[in-house]
N, C-alpha and C positions, 0 to 999 in steps of 0.2 A: 064444302070447305075441305081443303087438303088436309091430310093427316099430319099431326105434329111429329117432331123427331122422336118424342117419347113413345108415341103410339107405334111408330115404325120399328123402334128398337124392341118394344114389347112383342110385336108380331114376329120379328126376326128371332127373338129368343124363344118364342113359342114354337116356331117352325123348327128350330134347331133341336130343342128339347124333345119335341114330338118325333123328330127323325131318329134321335138317339134311342128313345123309348121303343119306337117301332123296330129298330135294328135289334135291340136286346130281346124284345118279345119274339121276333122271328127266330133269332138264334136259340132261344129257350125252347120254342116249339120244335125246331129241327132236332135239337139234342134229345128232347124227351120222346117225341113221336117217331123219330127216325124214318121219315118218308122214303119210299123206294127211290124217288128221284129228287134227292135233297138239293142238288145243284139247280134244278129247274125251279124249285120253290124259292131258293135264294135269289135267282135272277129275276123272277117275277116280282118278288117282294122288293128288291132294289128298285125296279121300275115303278112300282106302285108308290113307294115312299118318295121317290124323286118327283113323280107327277103331283103328288099331294103337296109337297113342299113348294113346287112351282106354282100351283094353284093358290096356295095360301099367300105367297109373296107377290102374286101378280098385281093386285091393286096398288100396293105401295111402290113396286118397281116401275109401273107405268106412270104413276104420279111423279116419281123422281127422275126417270130416264126417258120417258116418252116411248118412241118407236124402238129405241135400243133395247127395251125390255124383251122384245121378241128373241133376240139372240142371247141376252143375259140369262134368260130362263130356258130358252130353247136348246142351247148346247148341252146342258146336263141331261135334259129329257131325251134328246136324240142319242147321247152317249149311253144312257141306261137302257135304251131300246135295242141297241146293236147286239148285245149278247142274247137277248130273247129271240131276235130275228135270226141270228146265226144258228141258234139251236133248232129253230123251226125249219130252216132250209138244209140242215145237216152239215153245216160247216164247223170247223174247229172252234167251239165256243170258249175254250180256255183262253185262247189268244184274245178273243173279243172281251172276255171277262177282265183280263188284265189291262187291256187298252182302255176300256170304259172306266175302270177304277182309276187309272192314271189320269184320264181326262177330268173325272170328277174332282180328284184331289188337286190337280193342276188348276182347274177352274176356281176352286176355293182359294188357292194361293194367289192366283192372278187377280181376283177381286178383293184381295186384301182381307180375306176371311170375313168379309161383310156378308152379303147375301149368299156368296159362294160357299161359305162355311156350313150353311144349312144342308148342302148337298153332299158334303164329305162323309157323313155317317153311312150313306147308301153304298159308298165305295167299299166299306168293310164287308158287306154281304157279297159283293162281286169278288173280292179277294178270297173270301171263304169258299165261294163256288169254285174258283180256280184251284185253290189248295185242296179241295175235296177230290180232285182228279188224281193227285199223287198220294192221297192217304191210303194206308194199307187196307186191303179188304179184310173183313172179319173172316176168320177161319170157319169152314163148314164142317170140319172134322172135330170129334170130341176127344 
């Protein structure tokens, strides 16, 4: 039996709230723990949140859109993967962070903030990762 519109809206709400909570938790952990490579933590967390949101929305998106679900959910996942891959191969990941964040936000707007809206919170982590590049370094002198 296909899911009802109420079930789909509840799952979308759950995915969106879960993404927001995940972003807040990651931000809190990075602020408190101050990992040596905070930008890497932010990039990997954005990818993980994006993949989890896509996985959570897959059944409903496939029921609603059929084969189009592959790109409806695939574009945000690939976009979130680009900064991680750029970092791994030694390319300027700041540009990749900003480009991926722009794609995630644009995809959310393009989809009318329907399922795309659930991917927007991960863009905050990518923007924070890019912003961390220009943040002043703590002084080592006392």
